[in-house]
N, C-alpha and C positions, 0 to 999 in steps of 0.2 A: 440570563436571557439567552435564547437559543442562537446558535451560530448563524442560522439562515437570516434572522432579523439583523444581526450585526453586519453581515455581509451586505444586506440591502442598504443599510445606512452608509456604509463605505462607498457603495456605488453612487449614492445620491450626492455625497459631498465631493466625489472625485471629478476629474475632468470628464465632461460628457463624451469625449472621444474614447475614453477608457471603457465605457459602459458595455459595448458589445463583446469585449474581450474578457470580461470576468467569467468565472466558472458558472455554468448553469446548474447550480447546486440543487435548486428546487426540482428540476426535471430528473436529475440523478437519484434524488431521494424518492421521487415518485416511482421510478423503476424498481428500486429496492423493495418498496412496499408490495410490489407485484411478484417478487421472486418466490416467496414461500409456496405459492400455488403452482409455480412452474418448475422449480427445482425438485428432483425426486426426493420423496420424504425419507426420513431416517428409519422408517419402519422396516425397510428391506435390510438395512445394515443391522438393526436390532435383531431381526429374525435370524440372520446369519450367525450373530453372536450367540443367541440362545441355542441354536442348533449345534454350534461348536461346543458349548458347555454340556449339552445333553449327550454328546457322543463320548465324552470323557468317561472312562471306566472307573468304577469305585475302587478304592484301595483294596488290594488283594490281601488275604490273611498272611501273617508273617510265616515264613518257612524256616525250619530249623535244620541245620546240617548236622549229621551225626558226628559226635566228638571222636577225635582220634585216640585210639587206644594207646596205652603206655607201651613203649618198646617198639611201636610200629614206626619204621623210618619212612614209610611211604607218605607222601603228601597228597592231599586231595585238592583239586582245583575247584574253587567255588564257581558255580555257573551264575551268570548274571541273571538278575530277576527279570522275567518277561514283562512285568508291570512297567518298569522304566522304559523299556523299548516301545511299548504301546503308547505311553504318554508323549515321548519325544516324536514318535511317528505322527501323532495327531497334530503337531505344530508344523504348519506348512512353511518351508524355507522361503524367506523373502516376503513374509506376510505384511510387514510394514510398508515395503515398497509397492506391493500390490494395492494396498489401500490408497497410497498416494496417486498411483496411476488411475485408480477407479475414480478418485475425485477429479482428476484432470479430464477424464472422459465425460464426467457429469457437467463440467463447465462448458465443454465444447458442444454438448448435445442439447443443453437447455436453451430454449429461445429467449428466455428472460435474461440469462447471463450474457448471451451474444449481444442482445440489444444494449444491455448496461455497459459492457466493455467497449462496444463500438462507439457509444456516445462519450465514454470516458476518454478514449484515445483521441477522439475528435476534439474534445475540450482541451486536452493536453497539447495537441499540435497547435491549436489556436492560441493558447496562452504562451507557448514557447515562441511562436512567430512574432507575436506582439512585443514580448519582452526583448527579444533580440533586435527588433527594429527600433524600439525605444532606446536601447543602449547605443546604437549607432547614431541616433539623432542627438542624444545627450553628449556624445563625444564631439560632435560637430559644434554644438552650442558652447561647450566648454572651451574649445579651441578658439572660437570667435571672441569669447570674453577675454581670454588671455591675450589675444592679438590687440584687442581694444585697450587693454590695460597697458601694454607696451607702448602703444601710440600715445596714450595719455601721459606717460612718463617723459616724453620728449619735451625739451624746454621751449620749442617754437610752436607748441600747440596753442590754438586760438580758442576762445570761448571755453576756457577750462572749466568754469563752474557748471555750465550747462552739460558739458560732456561727462563730468564726474557724476552729475545727477542721473544721466542716462545709464552710465555704467553701474551705478548702485541699483537701479531698477532692474537691469539685466541680471545682475547677480542674484537679486532677491527672487526673481521669477525662476531662475535656474534652480536655486535652493528649494523653492516651494515645489517645483515639479519633481525634483529628486525625491523629496519626501513622499509625494504621491505615488511614484513608481515603486518606492520601497514598500509602501503600504500595500500596493497591488501585489507585489511579489510575496509578501508575508501571508496575505489573505488567500492567495491562490494556493500556496503550499499547504496551509492549514485546511483549505477546502478539500483538496485531494486526500490528505491524510485522514480527515474525519469521515469522508464518504466511503473510503475503503475500510475503515474500522467498522463503520455501520454495516457495510456489506458482509464482512467476515462474521460479525456478530449474528446476523440474520441467517446466513447460509451455512455457517460452520466451516467454510473454507479459510485458507490462509493466503491471502493475496496482497496484503498491505506491504509486507517487507519485500516481496518479489517485485512489486510495481515500483 
C-alpha cells in the first residue's frame, strides 16, 4: 500500500489536534509531478557530453624513434607524444565541481524547485515546532504524575482506592499519548525521507542526504 494512504490512516486514528501538523505529503508529491516540465531538461547536458566526445582526436599513428647505434655514447631524449598533451588538455580541470555548481544553479533558477523547497521548509518548521511543544507538555504531565504518585504513597492519604484509580487513568492516558507522538515522529521522518527520495529520482539531483 502506498505511503500516502498509510499516512492518511495514521492521521485519522491520531488525536485530532495532531492533524494540522502532519506533513502535507500529497501537496509535495503534486509539486514533484510538475517538476519535469519546469526543470531544465537533460538534453543540454547530453549535448555538451556529445560535443566533448566529438572534439577528442583519434589515436595518432605510433611513432618510431631511431635506434641508437653501437658504440654511440650519446643518449637521445625521447620527446613526449603530442597526442597525450592534446587529450589531457581536452579535460577541463575541476569538471566535476563545475557540474555540481551547475546543478545548484538549476535548483535556484527553477520555479518548480523553489516552490517545492519553500513548502518543504515550511512543513519542516511546522513539524519541528509541534514536536518541541509536545515534548514540553509531556514533561509537565510526567512531573504531575510523579508528584501524584508521591502523594499517594503517604500513609495519611484519604480515599486511597479512588485516587489510585485516577492515578492509573492518568498513567494510561500519558502512555497512550506518548505512543501517538512517537508514531507522529516516525511518520514525519519517513515522509520527509520518501518525498526527497522521490524528488531526486525525478530531477536527478542529490538533495536527500544534504537535507
